[in-house]
C-alpha positions as CSV (number, residue, x, y, z in Angstrom):
1,X,-159.6,144.1,-38.5
2,X,-157.1,146.1,-40.5
3,X,-154.9,146.5,-37.4
4,X,-155.1,142.7,-36.9
5,X,-154.1,142.0,-40.5
6,X,-151.3,144.6,-40.3
7,X,-150.0,142.9,-37.1
8,X,-150.0,139.5,-38.8
9,X,-148.1,140.9,-41.8
10,X,-145.5,142.6,-39.6
11,X,-145.2,139.5,-37.4
12,X,-144.7,137.2,-40.4
13,X,-142.2,139.5,-41.9
14,X,-140.2,139.7,-38.6
15,X,-140.4,136.0,-38.1
16,X,-139.1,135.4,-41.7
17,X,-136.3,137.8,-41.2
18,X,-135.2,136.2,-37.9
19,X,-135.4,132.7,-39.4
20,X,-133.4,133.8,-42.4
21,X,-130.8,135.4,-40.3
22,X,-130.5,132.3,-38.1
23,X,-130.2,130.1,-41.2
24,X,-127.5,132.3,-42.7
25,X,-125.6,132.4,-39.4
26,X,-125.8,128.6,-39.1
27,X,-124.7,128.1,-42.7
28,X,-121.7,130.5,-42.3
29,X,-120.7,128.9,-38.9
30,X,-120.7,125.4,-40.5
31,X,-118.6,126.4,-43.5
32,X,-115.2,126.0,-41.7
33,X,-116.1,122.5,-40.5
34,X,-117.5,121.5,-43.9
35,X,-114.3,122.7,-45.6
36,X,-112.2,120.8,-43.1
37,X,-114.2,117.6,-43.7
38,X,-113.8,118.1,-47.5
39,X,-110.0,118.5,-47.0
40,X,-109.8,115.3,-45.0
41,X,-111.8,113.5,-47.6
42,X,-109.5,114.7,-50.4
43,X,-106.4,113.7,-48.5
44,X,-107.9,110.3,-47.7
45,X,-108.5,109.7,-51.4
46,X,-105.0,110.8,-52.4
47,X,-103.4,108.4,-49.8
48,X,-105.7,105.5,-50.8
49,X,-105.0,106.1,-54.5
50,X,-101.3,105.8,-53.7
51,X,-101.9,102.4,-52.3
52,X,-101.6,103.2,-48.6
53,X,-103.7,101.0,-46.2
54,X,-105.4,103.5,-44.0
55,X,-107.0,100.9,-41.7
56,X,-104.0,101.1,-39.4
57,X,-104.0,104.9,-39.2
58,X,-106.3,106.9,-37.0
59,X,-105.0,110.3,-38.0
60,X,-105.2,110.9,-41.7
61,X,-104.1,114.5,-41.4
62,X,-100.9,113.5,-39.6
63,X,-100.2,110.7,-42.1
64,X,-100.7,113.1,-45.0
65,X,-98.3,115.6,-43.5
66,X,-95.7,112.9,-42.9
67,X,-95.9,111.2,-46.3
68,X,-97.1,113.7,-48.9
69,X,-95.1,116.4,-50.6
70,X,-97.2,118.5,-52.8
71,X,-96.2,121.0,-55.5
72,X,-97.5,122.4,-58.8
73,X,-96.0,122.0,-62.2
74,X,-96.8,123.7,-65.5
75,X,-97.2,122.2,-69.0
76,X,-93.4,122.3,-69.5
77,X,-93.0,120.1,-66.4
78,X,-91.4,122.8,-64.4
79,X,-92.3,123.4,-60.7
80,X,-94.3,126.6,-60.2
81,X,-93.1,128.4,-57.1
82,X,-95.4,130.2,-54.7
83,X,-98.6,128.2,-55.4
84,X,-99.8,125.4,-53.2
85,X,-101.2,122.3,-54.9
86,X,-104.1,122.2,-52.5
87,X,-105.2,125.7,-53.6
88,X,-105.4,124.7,-57.3
89,X,-109.0,124.2,-58.5
90,X,-108.7,121.5,-61.1
91,X,-112.2,122.1,-62.5
92,X,-111.3,125.8,-63.2
93,X,-108.0,124.8,-64.7
94,X,-109.8,122.4,-67.0
95,X,-111.4,125.3,-68.7
96,X,-108.0,126.8,-69.7
97,X,-106.0,125.8,-72.7
98,X,-103.8,122.8,-71.6
99,X,-100.6,124.8,-72.1
100,X,-101.8,127.3,-69.4
101,X,-103.0,125.0,-66.7
102,X,-101.5,124.6,-63.3
103,X,-101.0,120.9,-62.6
104,X,-100.9,119.7,-59.0
105,X,-98.6,116.8,-58.0
106,X,-98.9,114.8,-54.8
107,X,-95.7,112.8,-54.2
108,X,-96.3,110.1,-51.6
109,X,-93.5,108.4,-49.7
110,X,-93.0,105.4,-47.5
111,X,-91.7,105.4,-43.9
112,X,-88.1,105.7,-45.2
113,X,-89.0,108.9,-47.2
114,X,-88.7,107.1,-50.6
115,X,-91.3,108.1,-53.2
116,X,-93.7,105.2,-53.9
117,X,-96.3,107.0,-56.0
118,X,-97.1,110.3,-57.7
119,X,-100.8,111.1,-57.5
120,X,-102.1,113.4,-60.3
121,X,-105.6,114.9,-60.4
122,X,-107.7,114.7,-63.5
123,X,-111.0,116.3,-64.8
124,X,-113.1,115.5,-67.8
125,X,-116.6,114.9,-69.3
126,X,-118.7,111.9,-68.8
127,X,-122.0,111.0,-70.5
128,X,-124.1,113.6,-68.7
129,X,-121.8,115.9,-66.9
130,X,-118.3,116.3,-65.3
131,X,-116.2,113.4,-64.1
132,X,-113.0,113.7,-62.2
133,X,-110.5,111.7,-60.2
134,X,-106.9,110.9,-59.5
135,X,-104.3,108.5,-61.0
136,X,-101.3,107.3,-59.1
137,X,-98.2,106.3,-60.9
138,X,-95.2,104.3,-59.6
139,X,-91.7,106.0,-59.6
140,X,-91.2,104.5,-63.1
141,X,-93.8,107.1,-64.2
142,X,-95.5,104.4,-66.2
143,X,-97.2,101.8,-64.0
144,X,-100.6,102.6,-62.5
145,X,-100.6,102.2,-58.7
146,X,-104.2,103.2,-58.3
147,X,-107.1,105.3,-59.6
148,X,-110.0,107.1,-58.0
149,X,-113.0,108.4,-60.0
150,X,-116.0,110.4,-59.2
151,X,-118.8,112.1,-61.1
152,X,-121.6,114.6,-61.0
153,X,-124.5,112.8,-62.6
154,X,-123.6,109.6,-64.4
155,X,-126.4,106.9,-64.5
156,X,-126.7,104.9,-61.3
157,X,-125.8,101.2,-61.8
158,X,-124.2,102.0,-65.2
159,X,-121.7,104.9,-65.6
160,X,-121.8,105.7,-61.9
161,X,-119.9,102.4,-61.4
162,X,-116.7,104.3,-62.0
163,X,-116.7,105.1,-58.3
164,X,-116.6,101.4,-57.3
165,X,-113.5,99.7,-56.1
166,X,-114.2,96.8,-58.4
167,X,-114.0,99.0,-61.5
168,X,-111.1,101.1,-60.2
169,X,-109.0,98.0,-59.3
170,X,-109.0,97.0,-63.0
171,X,-106.5,99.8,-63.7
172,X,-103.9,98.7,-61.2
173,X,-100.7,97.5,-62.8
174,X,-101.5,98.9,-66.3
175,X,-99.1,101.1,-68.2
176,X,-99.6,104.6,-69.7
177,X,-96.6,104.4,-72.1
178,X,-96.4,101.9,-74.9
179,X,-93.4,100.0,-76.2
180,X,-92.5,103.0,-78.4
181,X,-92.4,105.2,-75.4
182,X,-95.6,107.0,-76.5
183,X,-98.3,108.0,-74.1
184,X,-101.4,105.9,-74.9
185,X,-103.1,105.9,-71.5
186,X,-105.4,103.1,-70.3
187,X,-108.6,102.4,-72.1
188,X,-111.9,100.8,-70.8
189,X,-113.2,98.6,-73.6
190,X,-116.8,98.4,-74.9
191,X,-118.8,95.7,-73.2
192,X,-118.0,93.7,-70.1
193,X,-116.4,90.3,-70.3
194,X,-114.3,90.1,-67.2
195,X,-111.1,91.9,-66.5
196,X,-109.1,88.6,-66.8
197,X,-109.6,88.9,-70.5
198,X,-107.2,91.8,-70.5
199,X,-104.6,90.4,-68.1
200,X,-101.9,90.5,-70.8
201,X,-103.1,93.8,-72.2
202,X,-101.1,96.6,-70.5
203,X,-103.2,99.5,-71.9
204,X,-106.7,97.9,-71.7
205,X,-109.2,97.1,-69.0
206,X,-112.7,95.6,-69.0
207,X,-115.6,98.0,-69.8
208,X,-118.9,98.5,-68.1
209,X,-122.1,97.1,-69.6
210,X,-124.4,99.8,-70.7
211,X,-121.9,102.6,-70.0
212,X,-119.7,102.8,-73.0
213,X,-119.9,106.6,-73.3
214,X,-118.9,107.1,-69.6
215,X,-116.0,104.7,-70.3
216,X,-115.0,106.8,-73.3
217,X,-115.0,109.9,-71.1
218,X,-112.7,108.2,-68.5
219,X,-110.4,107.1,-71.3
220,X,-110.2,110.6,-72.7
221,X,-109.7,112.1,-69.3
222,X,-106.8,109.8,-68.5
223,X,-105.2,110.3,-71.9
224,X,-105.6,114.1,-71.9
225,X,-104.1,114.5,-68.4
226,X,-101.2,112.1,-69.0
227,X,-100.4,114.2,-72.1
228,X,-100.7,117.4,-70.0
229,X,-98.2,115.9,-67.4
230,X,-96.0,114.3,-70.1
231,X,-93.1,116.6,-69.8
232,X,-93.1,116.3,-66.0
233,X,-93.3,112.5,-66.2
234,X,-90.4,112.3,-68.6
235,X,-88.2,114.7,-66.7
236,X,-88.9,112.9,-63.4
237,X,-88.1,109.6,-65.1
238,X,-84.9,110.9,-66.5
239,X,-83.8,112.3,-63.1
240,X,-84.5,108.9,-61.4
241,X,-82.6,106.9,-64.0
242,X,-79.6,109.2,-64.0
């Protein structure tokens, strides 16, 4: 009886070890594919935020390589050599003082090689946890071409609506600088009355019913990152107007 029990224990332990090893092997072998899929997803978001219609393109990787020039700038707006934008982890940079952050830039061009949008990643806090996304600015470094937002745990049907195209489209055409040439960002308002109510308001968009605090998080994220990139935006604008 004791031998039988011992056999069962040894058998169970061996089976557990084998299954654990197989799971670990499977997990490790899938990591490269998972990472590749995440990269394609990120590149797709960058291209879409810049306003490109991806329906006519079957190879996102090729389109990205042809149309996107990426680099990193610092708080002073200077290009940081030797660091790839794709390697910068924005969530980790968010924990640093703003003056010490590495700030990726994705410069998207048309077929003629002319810049049509500058896509800038952002990170912040929503109601319950982290929110993040991208904002694309036109070459005037003021007009919003597009935005993309995502979140970790905002409330479904309320704050989680920041991921929807309907909410994100509200930001298109808005301005981040006011008439005094100060960065003010774009602010979601409290309540939801229809975005047409803000058609003539360059710095305001309609809010989300029941999600005022998530909206405030989005507002703060946009403002904070536009301030972080401010020196880069102004230097780029000066260069283009020269």
